[in-house]
PDB file of N, CA, C and O in Angstrom:
ATOM      1  N   MET A   1       0.766  -1.091  -0.110  1.00  0.00           N
ATOM      2  CA  MET A   1      -0.006  -0.050  -0.024  1.00  0.00           C
ATOM      3  C   MET A   1       0.782   1.278  -0.016  1.00  0.00           C
ATOM      4  O   MET A   1       1.604   1.461   0.882  1.00  0.00           O
ATOM      5  N   LYS A   2       0.569   2.240  -0.991  1.00  0.00           N
ATOM      6  CA  LYS A   2       1.364   3.516  -0.949  1.00  0.00           C
ATOM      7  C   LYS A   2       0.711   4.560  -0.088  1.00  0.00           C
ATOM      8  O   LYS A   2      -0.506   4.747  -0.123  1.00  0.00           O
ATOM      9  N   VAL A   3       1.503   5.217   0.663  1.00  0.00           N
ATOM     10  CA  VAL A   3       0.924   6.239   1.488  1.00  0.00           C
ATOM     11  C   VAL A   3       1.405   7.464   0.931  1.00  0.00           C
ATOM     12  O   VAL A   3       2.611   7.632   0.751  1.00  0.00           O
ATOM     13  N   LYS A   4       0.424   8.465   0.598  1.00  0.00           N
ATOM     14  CA  LYS A   4       0.662   9.780   0.006  1.00  0.00           C
ATOM     15  C   LYS A   4       0.915  10.715   1.061  1.00  0.00           C
ATOM     16  O   LYS A   4       0.042  10.984   1.887  1.00  0.00           O
ATOM     17  N   LEU A   5       2.190  11.287   1.083  1.00  0.00           N
ATOM     18  CA  LEU A   5       2.523  12.240   2.151  1.00  0.00           C
ATOM     19  C   LEU A   5       2.179  13.727   1.641  1.00  0.00           C
ATOM     20  O   LEU A   5       2.230  13.956   0.433  1.00  0.00           O
ATOM     21  N   SER A   6       1.828  14.741   2.555  1.00  0.00           N
ATOM     22  CA  SER A   6       1.557  15.965   2.198  1.00  0.00           C
ATOM     23  C   SER A   6       2.765  16.578   1.725  1.00  0.00           C
ATOM     24  O   SER A   6       3.793  16.038   2.132  1.00  0.00           O
ATOM     25  N   PRO A   7       2.904  17.578   0.961  1.00  0.00           N
ATOM     26  CA  PRO A   7       4.138  18.278   0.555  1.00  0.00           C
ATOM     27  C   PRO A   7       4.628  18.969   1.713  1.00  0.00           C
ATOM     28  O   PRO A   7       3.820  19.404   2.533  1.00  0.00           O
ATOM     29  N   PRO A   8       6.250  19.165   1.919  1.00  0.00           N
ATOM     30  CA  PRO A   8       6.676  19.934   3.030  1.00  0.00           C
ATOM     31  C   PRO A   8       6.202  21.283   3.059  1.00  0.00           C
ATOM     32  O   PRO A   8       6.348  22.017   2.082  1.00  0.00           O
ATOM     33  N   GLY A   9       5.617  21.679   4.166  1.00  0.00           N
ATOM     34  CA  GLY A   9       5.170  23.182   4.336  1.00  0.00           C
ATOM     35  C   GLY A   9       3.707  23.190   4.231  1.00  0.00           C
ATOM     36  O   GLY A   9       3.156  24.276   4.413  1.00  0.00           O
ATOM     37  N   SER A  10       2.897  22.042   3.936  1.00  0.00           N
ATOM     38  CA  SER A  10       1.650  22.147   3.736  1.00  0.00           C
ATOM     39  C   SER A  10       0.830  21.813   5.100  1.00  0.00           C
ATOM     40  O   SER A  10      -0.384  22.014   5.116  1.00  0.00           O
ATOM     41  N   THR A  11       1.497  21.304   6.241  1.00  0.00           N
ATOM     42  CA  THR A  11       0.809  21.094   7.403  1.00  0.00           C
ATOM     43  C   THR A  11       1.644  21.362   8.653  1.00  0.00           C
ATOM     44  O   THR A  11       2.845  21.613   8.557  1.00  0.00           O
ATOM     45  N   TYR A  12       1.029  21.310   9.788  1.00  0.00           N
ATOM     46  CA  TYR A  12       2.013  21.632  10.877  1.00  0.00           C
ATOM     47  C   TYR A  12       2.961  20.479  11.355  1.00  0.00           C
ATOM     48  O   TYR A  12       3.961  20.640  12.056  1.00  0.00           O
ATOM     49  N   ASP A  13       2.440  19.170  10.815  1.00  0.00           N
ATOM     50  CA  ASP A  13       3.401  18.025  11.052  1.00  0.00           C
ATOM     51  C   ASP A  13       4.337  18.015  10.155  1.00  0.00           C
ATOM     52  O   ASP A  13       5.274  17.278  10.458  1.00  0.00           O
ATOM     53  N   ARG A  14       4.460  18.697   8.910  1.00  0.00           N
ATOM     54  CA  ARG A  14       5.422  18.673   7.980  1.00  0.00           C
ATOM     55  C   ARG A  14       6.005  20.063   7.598  1.00  0.00           C
ATOM     56  O   ARG A  14       5.973  20.432   6.424  1.00  0.00           O
ATOM     57  N   PRO A  15       6.484  20.761   8.484  1.00  0.00           N
ATOM     58  CA  PRO A  15       6.961  22.189   8.184  1.00  0.00           C
ATOM     59  C   PRO A  15       8.232  22.173   7.275  1.00  0.00           C
ATOM     60  O   PRO A  15       8.939  21.169   7.184  1.00  0.00           O
ATOM     61  N   ILE A  16       8.465  23.249   6.658  1.00  0.00           N
ATOM     62  CA  ILE A  16       9.628  23.494   5.948  1.00  0.00           C
ATOM     63  C   ILE A  16      10.601  24.079   7.073  1.00  0.00           C
ATOM     64  O   ILE A  16      10.296  25.086   7.712  1.00  0.00           O
ATOM     65  N   VAL A  17      11.754  23.401   7.263  1.00  0.00           N
ATOM     66  CA  VAL A  17      12.788  23.798   8.444  1.00  0.00           C
ATOM     67  C   VAL A  17      13.547  24.832   7.973  1.00  0.00           C
ATOM     68  O   VAL A  17      14.174  24.647   6.930  1.00  0.00           O
ATOM     69  N   VAL A  18      13.623  25.980   8.584  1.00  0.00           N
ATOM     70  CA  VAL A  18      14.440  27.092   8.241  1.00  0.00           C
ATOM     71  C   VAL A  18      15.535  27.053   9.293  1.00  0.00           C
ATOM     72  O   VAL A  18      15.362  27.022  10.512  1.00  0.00           O
ATOM     73  N   VAL A  19      16.616  27.058   8.677  1.00  0.00           N
ATOM     74  CA  VAL A  19      17.951  27.096   9.386  1.00  0.00           C
ATOM     75  C   VAL A  19      18.691  28.556   9.198  1.00  0.00           C
ATOM     76  O   VAL A  19      19.308  28.845   8.172  1.00  0.00           O
ATOM     77  N   ALA A  20      18.552  29.400  10.281  1.00  0.00           N
ATOM     78  CA  ALA A  20      19.061  30.760  10.154  1.00  0.00           C
ATOM     79  C   ALA A  20      19.756  31.204  11.308  1.00  0.00           C
ATOM     80  O   ALA A  20      19.627  30.520  12.323  1.00  0.00           O
ATOM     81  N   SER A  21      20.593  32.400  11.356  1.00  0.00           N
ATOM     82  CA  SER A  21      21.309  32.755  12.586  1.00  0.00           C
ATOM     83  C   SER A  21      20.526  33.842  13.143  1.00  0.00           C
ATOM     84  O   SER A  21      20.765  34.286  14.265  1.00  0.00           O
ATOM     85  N   GLY A  22      19.519  34.326  12.337  1.00  0.00           N
ATOM     86  CA  GLY A  22      18.683  35.435  12.974  1.00  0.00           C
ATOM     87  C   GLY A  22      17.355  35.804  12.319  1.00  0.00           C
ATOM     88  O   GLY A  22      17.118  35.195  11.276  1.00  0.00           O
ATOM     89  N   SER A  23      16.548  36.587  12.686  1.00  0.00           N
ATOM     90  CA  SER A  23      15.153  36.881  12.137  1.00  0.00           C
ATOM     91  C   SER A  23      15.555  37.358  10.600  1.00  0.00           C
ATOM     92  O   SER A  23      14.988  36.727   9.707  1.00  0.00           O
ATOM     93  N   ALA A  24      16.264  38.168  10.288  1.00  0.00           N
ATOM     94  CA  ALA A  24      16.495  38.724   8.953  1.00  0.00           C
ATOM     95  C   ALA A  24      16.855  37.802   7.869  1.00  0.00           C
ATOM     96  O   ALA A  24      16.428  37.930   6.721  1.00  0.00           O
ATOM     97  N   GLU A  25      17.716  36.791   8.287  1.00  0.00           N
ATOM     98  CA  GLU A  25      18.271  35.735   7.507  1.00  0.00           C
ATOM     99  C   GLU A  25      17.095  34.668   7.377  1.00  0.00           C
ATOM    100  O   GLU A  25      16.983  33.963   6.374  1.00  0.00           O
ATOM    101  N   GLY A  26      16.223  34.601   8.467  1.00  0.00           N
ATOM    102  CA  GLY A  26      15.218  33.599   8.391  1.00  0.00           C
ATOM    103  C   GLY A  26      14.123  34.096   7.585  1.00  0.00           C
ATOM    104  O   GLY A  26      13.534  33.233   6.934  1.00  0.00           O
ATOM    105  N   ILE A  27      13.702  35.334   7.476  1.00  0.00           N
ATOM    106  CA  ILE A  27      12.718  35.956   6.729  1.00  0.00           C
ATOM    107  C   ILE A  27      13.225  35.860   5.208  1.00  0.00           C
ATOM    108  O   ILE A  27      12.364  35.528   4.393  1.00  0.00           O
ATOM    109  N   GLN A  28      14.415  36.091   4.769  1.00  0.00           N
ATOM    110  CA  GLN A  28      14.890  35.887   3.445  1.00  0.00           C
ATOM    111  C   GLN A  28      14.740  34.435   3.095  1.00  0.00           C
ATOM    112  O   GLN A  28      14.176  34.181   2.031  1.00  0.00           O
ATOM    113  N   THR A  29      15.152  33.488   3.814  1.00  0.00           N
ATOM    114  CA  THR A  29      14.981  32.142   3.611  1.00  0.00           C
ATOM    115  C   THR A  29      13.500  31.566   3.385  1.00  0.00           C
ATOM    116  O   THR A  29      13.232  30.711   2.541  1.00  0.00           O
ATOM    117  N   GLU A  30      12.639  32.117   4.203  1.00  0.00           N
ATOM    118  CA  GLU A  30      11.106  31.935   3.993  1.00  0.00           C
ATOM    119  C   GLU A  30      10.707  32.505   2.663  1.00  0.00           C
ATOM    120  O   GLU A  30       9.867  31.876   2.020  1.00  0.00           O
ATOM    121  N   ASN A  31      11.235  33.695   2.130  1.00  0.00           N
ATOM    122  CA  ASN A  31      10.803  34.361   1.227  1.00  0.00           C
ATOM    123  C   ASN A  31      11.406  33.641  -0.126  1.00  0.00           C
ATOM    124  O   ASN A  31      10.742  33.591  -1.162  1.00  0.00           O
ATOM    125  N   ALA A  32      12.636  33.129  -0.022  1.00  0.00           N
ATOM    126  CA  ALA A  32      13.202  32.318  -1.098  1.00  0.00           C
ATOM    127  C   ALA A  32      12.349  31.026  -1.388  1.00  0.00           C
ATOM    128  O   ALA A  32      12.097  30.626  -2.525  1.00  0.00           O
ATOM    129  N   HIS A  33      11.923  30.406  -0.190  1.00  0.00           N
ATOM    130  CA  HIS A  33      11.096  29.190  -0.351  1.00  0.00           C
ATOM    131  C   HIS A  33       9.651  29.503  -1.076  1.00  0.00           C
ATOM    132  O   HIS A  33       9.144  28.793  -1.945  1.00  0.00           O
ATOM    133  N   LEU A  34       9.147  30.601  -0.587  1.00  0.00           N
ATOM    134  CA  LEU A  34       7.901  30.960  -1.300  1.00  0.00           C
ATOM    135  C   LEU A  34       8.103  31.259  -2.860  1.00  0.00           C
ATOM    136  O   LEU A  34       7.299  30.854  -3.699  1.00  0.00           O
ATOM    137  N   ASN A  35       9.257  32.008  -3.179  1.00  0.00           N
ATOM    138  CA  ASN A  35       9.575  32.338  -4.576  1.00  0.00           C
ATOM    139  C   ASN A  35       9.700  30.928  -5.279  1.00  0.00           C
ATOM    140  O   ASN A  35       9.124  30.756  -6.354  1.00  0.00           O
ATOM    141  N   ARG A  36      10.396  29.975  -4.734  1.00  0.00           N
ATOM    142  CA  ARG A  36      10.638  28.688  -5.347  1.00  0.00           C
ATOM    143  C   ARG A  36       9.410  27.828  -5.711  1.00  0.00           C
ATOM    144  O   ARG A  36       9.331  27.113  -6.709  1.00  0.00           O
ATOM    145  N   MET A  37       8.389  28.008  -4.693  1.00  0.00           N
ATOM    146  CA  MET A  37       7.126  27.270  -4.661  1.00  0.00           C
ATOM    147  C   MET A  37       6.285  28.050  -5.735  1.00  0.00           C
ATOM    148  O   MET A  37       5.809  27.373  -6.647  1.00  0.00           O
ATOM    149  N   PHE A  38       6.079  29.246  -5.723  1.00  0.00           N
ATOM    150  CA  PHE A  38       4.998  30.016  -6.440  1.00  0.00           C
ATOM    151  C   PHE A  38       5.502  30.847  -7.508  1.00  0.00           C
ATOM    152  O   PHE A  38       4.712  31.328  -8.319  1.00  0.00           O
ATOM    153  N   GLY A  39       6.899  31.087  -7.595  1.00  0.00           N
ATOM    154  CA  GLY A  39       7.474  32.061  -8.401  1.00  0.00           C
ATOM    155  C   GLY A  39       7.052  33.447  -8.058  1.00  0.00           C
ATOM    156  O   GLY A  39       6.972  33.607  -6.840  1.00  0.00           O
ATOM    157  N   ASN A  40       6.759  34.493  -8.769  1.00  0.00           N
ATOM    158  CA  ASN A  40       6.498  35.593  -8.293  1.00  0.00           C
ATOM    159  C   ASN A  40       5.003  36.191  -8.346  1.00  0.00           C
ATOM    160  O   ASN A  40       4.560  37.338  -8.405  1.00  0.00           O
ATOM    161  N   ARG A  41       4.376  34.811  -8.297  1.00  0.00           N
ATOM    162  CA  ARG A  41       2.791  35.167  -8.334  1.00  0.00           C
ATOM    163  C   ARG A  41       2.257  35.232  -6.923  1.00  0.00           C
ATOM    164  O   ARG A  41       1.057  35.469  -6.786  1.00  0.00           O
ATOM    165  N   TRP A  42       2.962  35.061  -5.933  1.00  0.00           N
ATOM    166  CA  TRP A  42       2.373  35.064  -4.535  1.00  0.00           C
ATOM    167  C   TRP A  42       2.206  36.455  -3.827  1.00  0.00           C
ATOM    168  O   TRP A  42       2.986  37.363  -4.116  1.00  0.00           O
ATOM    169  N   ARG A  43       1.299  36.626  -2.992  1.00  0.00           N
ATOM    170  CA  ARG A  43       1.112  37.951  -2.271  1.00  0.00           C
ATOM    171  C   ARG A  43       0.986  37.733  -0.792  1.00  0.00           C
ATOM    172  O   ARG A  43       0.098  37.012  -0.336  1.00  0.00           O
ATOM    173  N   PHE A  44       1.749  38.267  -0.138  1.00  0.00           N
ATOM    174  CA  PHE A  44       1.460  37.980   1.518  1.00  0.00           C
ATOM    175  C   PHE A  44       0.156  38.544   1.881  1.00  0.00           C
ATOM    176  O   PHE A  44      -0.268  39.645   1.530  1.00  0.00           O
ATOM    177  N   LEU A  45      -0.477  37.625   2.667  1.00  0.00           N
ATOM    178  CA  LEU A  45      -1.798  38.073   3.270  1.00  0.00           C
ATOM    179  C   LEU A  45      -1.741  38.240   4.949  1.00  0.00           C
ATOM    180  O   LEU A  45      -2.171  39.210   5.573  1.00  0.00           O
ATOM    181  N   ARG A  46      -1.180  37.192   5.442  1.00  0.00           N
ATOM    182  CA  ARG A  46      -1.053  37.249   6.984  1.00  0.00           C
ATOM    183  C   ARG A  46      -0.036  36.187   7.376  1.00  0.00           C
ATOM    184  O   ARG A  46       0.360  35.297   6.624  1.00  0.00           O
ATOM    185  N   GLN A  47       0.398  36.405   8.818  1.00  0.00           N
ATOM    186  CA  GLN A  47       1.369  35.682   9.420  1.00  0.00           C
ATOM    187  C   GLN A  47       0.942  35.306  10.866  1.00  0.00           C
ATOM    188  O   GLN A  47       0.294  36.128  11.515  1.00  0.00           O
ATOM    189  N   LEU A  48       1.238  34.235  11.341  1.00  0.00           N
ATOM    190  CA  LEU A  48       1.034  33.823  12.602  1.00  0.00           C
ATOM    191  C   LEU A  48       2.272  32.984  13.306  1.00  0.00           C
ATOM    192  O   LEU A  48       2.837  32.065  12.712  1.00  0.00           O
ATOM    193  N   LEU A  49       2.604  33.380  14.557  1.00  0.00           N
ATOM    194  CA  LEU A  49       3.702  32.723  15.368  1.00  0.00           C
ATOM    195  C   LEU A  49       3.032  31.759  16.193  1.00  0.00           C
ATOM    196  O   LEU A  49       2.125  32.132  16.938  1.00  0.00           O
ATOM    197  N   LEU A  50       3.421  30.437  16.131  1.00  0.00           N
ATOM    198  CA  LEU A  50       3.006  29.401  17.007  1.00  0.00           C
ATOM    199  C   LEU A  50       4.196  28.866  17.713  1.00  0.00           C
ATOM    200  O   LEU A  50       5.233  28.529  17.140  1.00  0.00           O
ATOM    201  N   ARG A  51       3.976  28.807  19.046  1.00  0.00           N
ATOM    202  CA  ARG A  51       5.261  28.193  19.832  1.00  0.00           C
ATOM    203  C   ARG A  51       4.818  27.336  20.738  1.00  0.00           C
ATOM    204  O   ARG A  51       3.804  27.651  21.362  1.00  0.00           O
ATOM    205  N   ASP A  52       5.435  26.143  20.997  1.00  0.00           N
ATOM    206  CA  ASP A  52       5.115  25.241  22.002  1.00  0.00           C
ATOM    207  C   ASP A  52       6.444  25.102  23.081  1.00  0.00           C
ATOM    208  O   ASP A  52       7.344  25.941  23.081  1.00  0.00           O
ATOM    209  N   ALA A  53       6.433  24.140  23.826  1.00  0.00           N
ATOM    210  CA  ALA A  53       7.648  23.737  24.608  1.00  0.00           C
ATOM    211  C   ALA A  53       8.867  23.383  23.845  1.00  0.00           C
ATOM    212  O   ALA A  53       9.994  23.572  24.304  1.00  0.00           O
ATOM    213  N   VAL A  54       8.635  22.858  22.653  1.00  0.00           N
ATOM    214  CA  VAL A  54       9.737  22.229  21.846  1.00  0.00           C
ATOM    215  C   VAL A  54      10.279  23.012  20.618  1.00  0.00           C
ATOM    216  O   VAL A  54      11.469  23.178  20.351  1.00  0.00           O
ATOM    217  N   ARG A  55       9.081  23.519  19.834  1.00  0.00           N
ATOM    218  CA  ARG A  55       9.300  24.069  18.657  1.00  0.00           C
ATOM    219  C   ARG A  55       8.536  25.608  18.441  1.00  0.00           C
ATOM    220  O   ARG A  55       7.658  26.075  19.167  1.00  0.00           O
ATOM    221  N   SER A  56       9.096  26.196  17.316  1.00  0.00           N
ATOM    222  CA  SER A  56       8.498  27.695  16.981  1.00  0.00           C
ATOM    223  C   SER A  56       8.185  27.466  15.524  1.00  0.00           C
ATOM    224  O   SER A  56       9.080  26.987  14.828  1.00  0.00           O
ATOM    225  N   TYR A  57       7.138  27.722  15.038  1.00  0.00           N
ATOM    226  CA  TYR A  57       6.481  27.807  13.700  1.00  0.00           C
ATOM    227  C   TYR A  57       6.143  29.182  13.237  1.00  0.00           C
ATOM    228  O   TYR A  57       5.678  29.976  14.055  1.00  0.00           O
ATOM    229  N   ASP A  58       6.337  29.538  11.986  1.00  0.00           N
ATOM    230  CA  ASP A  58       5.842  30.764  11.211  1.00  0.00           C
ATOM    231  C   ASP A  58       4.917  30.005  10.384  1.00  0.00           C
ATOM    232  O   ASP A  58       5.193  28.999   9.730  1.00  0.00           O
ATOM    233  N   VAL A  59       3.676  30.649  10.489  1.00  0.00           N
ATOM    234  CA  VAL A  59       2.575  30.180   9.477  1.00  0.00           C
ATOM    235  C   VAL A  59       2.140  31.454   8.592  1.00  0.00           C
ATOM    236  O   VAL A  59       1.547  32.447   9.012  1.00  0.00           O
ATOM    237  N   ILE A  60       2.549  31.216   7.333  1.00  0.00           N
ATOM    238  CA  ILE A  60       2.363  32.320   6.510  1.00  0.00           C
ATOM    239  C   ILE A  60       1.215  32.017   5.413  1.00  0.00           C
ATOM    240  O   ILE A  60       1.302  31.001   4.723  1.00  0.00           O
ATOM    241  N   VAL A  61       0.183  32.879   5.273  1.00  0.00           N
ATOM    242  CA  VAL A  61      -0.814  32.702   4.350  1.00  0.00           C
ATOM    243  C   VAL A  61      -0.683  33.675   3.209  1.00  0.00           C
ATOM    244  O   VAL A  61      -0.718  34.889   3.412  1.00  0.00           O
ATOM    245  N   VAL A  62      -0.523  33.120   1.936  1.00  0.00           N
ATOM    246  CA  VAL A  62      -0.451  33.822   0.882  1.00  0.00           C
ATOM    247  C   VAL A  62      -1.518  33.658  -0.218  1.00  0.00           C
ATOM    248  O   VAL A  62      -2.301  32.708  -0.201  1.00  0.00           O
ATOM    249  N   GLN A  63      -1.531  34.623  -1.191  1.00  0.00           N
ATOM    250  CA  GLN A  63      -2.601  34.557  -2.045  1.00  0.00           C
ATOM    251  C   GLN A  63      -1.819  34.186  -3.524  1.00  0.00           C
ATOM    252  O   GLN A  63      -0.935  34.942  -3.925  1.00  0.00           O
ATOM    253  N   VAL A  64      -2.152  33.135  -4.197  1.00  0.00           N
ATOM    254  CA  VAL A  64      -1.548  32.801  -5.339  1.00  0.00           C
ATOM    255  C   VAL A  64      -2.514  32.760  -6.532  1.00  0.00           C
ATOM    256  O   VAL A  64      -3.190  31.736  -6.642  1.00  0.00           O
ATOM    257  N   GLY A  65      -2.643  33.571  -7.289  1.00  0.00           N
ATOM    258  CA  GLY A  65      -3.801  33.897  -8.339  1.00  0.00           C
ATOM    259  C   GLY A  65      -5.173  33.993  -7.515  1.00  0.00           C
ATOM    260  O   GLY A  65      -5.402  34.872  -6.685  1.00  0.00           O
ATOM    261  N   ARG A  66      -5.907  33.127  -7.809  1.00  0.00           N
ATOM    262  CA  ARG A  66      -7.144  33.229  -6.988  1.00  0.00           C
ATOM    263  C   ARG A  66      -7.471  32.284  -5.804  1.00  0.00           C
ATOM    264  O   ARG A  66      -8.579  32.289  -5.268  1.00  0.00           O
ATOM    265  N   ARG A  67      -6.354  31.392  -5.383  1.00  0.00           N
ATOM    266  CA  ARG A  67      -6.329  30.695  -4.374  1.00  0.00           C
ATOM    267  C   ARG A  67      -5.362  31.147  -3.033  1.00  0.00           C
ATOM    268  O   ARG A  67      -4.409  31.921  -3.124  1.00  0.00           O
ATOM    269  N   THR A  68      -5.757  30.584  -1.948  1.00  0.00           N
ATOM    270  CA  THR A  68      -5.161  30.952  -0.866  1.00  0.00           C
ATOM    271  C   THR A  68      -4.392  29.718  -0.230  1.00  0.00           C
ATOM    272  O   THR A  68      -4.940  28.647   0.029  1.00  0.00           O
ATOM    273  N   GLU A  69      -3.052  30.003  -0.012  1.00  0.00           N
ATOM    274  CA  GLU A  69      -2.126  28.930   0.306  1.00  0.00           C
ATOM    275  C   GLU A  69      -1.552  29.024   1.766  1.00  0.00           C
ATOM    276  O   GLU A  69      -1.025  30.113   1.994  1.00  0.00           O
ATOM    277  N   THR A  70      -1.537  28.145   2.782  1.00  0.00           N
ATOM    278  CA  THR A  70      -0.962  28.283   4.032  1.00  0.00           C
ATOM    279  C   THR A  70       0.236  27.418   4.257  1.00  0.00           C
ATOM    280  O   THR A  70       0.179  26.189   4.250  1.00  0.00           O
ATOM    281  N   ILE A  71       1.317  28.112   4.457  1.00  0.00           N
ATOM    282  CA  ILE A  71       2.760  27.349   4.410  1.00  0.00           C
ATOM    283  C   ILE A  71       3.220  27.518   5.934  1.00  0.00           C
ATOM    284  O   ILE A  71       3.124  28.547   6.604  1.00  0.00           O
ATOM    285  N   TYR A  72       3.714  26.343   6.316  1.00  0.00           N
ATOM    286  CA  TYR A  72       4.312  26.079   7.784  1.00  0.00           C
ATOM    287  C   TYR A  72       5.785  26.058   7.700  1.00  0.00           C
ATOM    288  O   TYR A  72       6.368  25.210   7.024  1.00  0.00           O
ATOM    289  N   PHE A  73       6.384  26.947   8.354  1.00  0.00           N
ATOM    290  CA  PHE A  73       7.869  26.897   8.624  1.00  0.00           C
ATOM    291  C   PHE A  73       8.243  26.731   9.953  1.00  0.00           C
ATOM    292  O   PHE A  73       7.758  27.468  10.811  1.00  0.00           O
ATOM    293  N   ASP A  74       9.190  25.698  10.289  1.00  0.00           N
ATOM    294  CA  ASP A  74       9.837  25.562  11.424  1.00  0.00           C
ATOM    295  C   ASP A  74      10.869  26.435  11.753  1.00  0.00           C
ATOM    296  O   ASP A  74      11.951  26.156  11.235  1.00  0.00           O
ATOM    297  N   ILE A  75      10.830  27.509  12.543  1.00  0.00           N
ATOM    298  CA  ILE A  75      11.805  28.647  12.763  1.00  0.00           C
ATOM    299  C   ILE A  75      12.465  28.478  13.972  1.00  0.00           C
ATOM    300  O   ILE A  75      12.976  29.454  14.520  1.00  0.00           O
ATOM    301  N   THR A  76      12.531  27.219  14.527  1.00  0.00           N
ATOM    302  CA  THR A  76      13.256  27.033  16.004  1.00  0.00           C
ATOM    303  C   THR A  76      14.712  27.570  16.010  1.00  0.00           C
ATOM    304  O   THR A  76      15.206  27.970  17.064  1.00  0.00           O
ATOM    305  N   SER A  77      15.389  27.584  14.868  1.00  0.00           N
ATOM    306  CA  SER A  77      16.814  27.826  14.848  1.00  0.00           C
ATOM    307  C   SER A  77      16.990  29.241  15.088  1.00  0.00           C
ATOM    308  O   SER A  77      18.116  29.613  15.419  1.00  0.00           O
ATOM    309  N   PHE A  78      16.029  30.117  14.971  1.00  0.00           N
ATOM    310  CA  PHE A  78      16.457  31.452  15.205  1.00  0.00           C
ATOM    311  C   PHE A  78      15.321  32.058  16.161  1.00  0.00           C
ATOM    312  O   PHE A  78      15.504  33.176  16.643  1.00  0.00           O
ATOM    313  N   MET A  79      14.202  31.371  16.431  1.00  0.00           N
ATOM    314  CA  MET A  79      13.144  31.786  17.436  1.00  0.00           C
ATOM    315  C   MET A  79      12.858  30.582  18.426  1.00  0.00           C
ATOM    316  O   MET A  79      12.124  29.651  18.094  1.00  0.00           O
ATOM    317  N   PRO A  80      13.428  30.646  19.557  1.00  0.00           N
ATOM    318  CA  PRO A  80      13.368  29.714  20.539  1.00  0.00           C
ATOM    319  C   PRO A  80      11.901  29.399  20.871  1.00  0.00           C
ATOM    320  O   PRO A  80      11.001  30.222  20.704  1.00  0.00           O
ATOM    321  N   PRO A  81      11.716  28.177  21.345  1.00  0.00           N
ATOM    322  CA  PRO A  81      10.257  27.935  21.850  1.00  0.00           C
ATOM    323  C   PRO A  81       9.970  28.516  23.255  1.00  0.00           C
ATOM    324  O   PRO A  81      10.892  28.969  23.933  1.00  0.00           O
ATOM    325  N   LYS A  82       8.819  28.505  23.646  1.00  0.00           N
ATOM    326  CA  LYS A  82       8.263  29.170  24.859  1.00  0.00           C
ATOM    327  C   LYS A  82       9.175  28.551  26.096  1.00  0.00           C
ATOM    328  O   LYS A  82       9.450  27.351  26.130  1.00  0.00           O
ATOM    329  N   GLU A  83       9.583  29.413  27.029  1.00  0.00           N
ATOM    330  CA  GLU A  83      10.065  28.742  28.111  1.00  0.00           C
ATOM    331  C   GLU A  83       9.073  28.029  29.028  1.00  0.00           C
ATOM    332  O   GLU A  83       7.953  28.522  29.162  1.00  0.00           O
ATOM    333  N   ARG A  84       9.406  26.889  29.679  1.00  0.00           N
ATOM    334  CA  ARG A  84       8.488  26.390  30.561  1.00  0.00           C
ATOM    335  C   ARG A  84       8.420  27.158  31.974  1.00  0.00           C
ATOM    336  O   ARG A  84       9.427  27.600  32.528  1.00  0.00           O
ATOM    337  N   ARG A  85       7.332  27.249  32.409  1.00  0.00           N
ATOM    338  CA  ARG A  85       7.120  27.829  33.778  1.00  0.00           C
ATOM    339  C   ARG A  85       6.745  27.116  34.947  1.00  0.00           C
ATOM    340  O   ARG A  85       6.603  27.712  36.014  1.00  0.00           O
TER     341      ARG A  85
END
């Protein structure tokens, strides 16, 4: 039986992992991924930061033509997860 996996970045469980030394580099890397995925046809709509005890995620919603796409990035390398209290 073949199992079809969602493409990287399409779900919280399969984020695109961004390795960067800081926010500026991380944003450039995210934009480069979006350009590779959608060419110059995408337009930024909104962004959401999700953090748990282990990982940090950047959820970016873009418009590509007439459809809306949500892309999940793991940004733990430059945005530490929440500290436990």
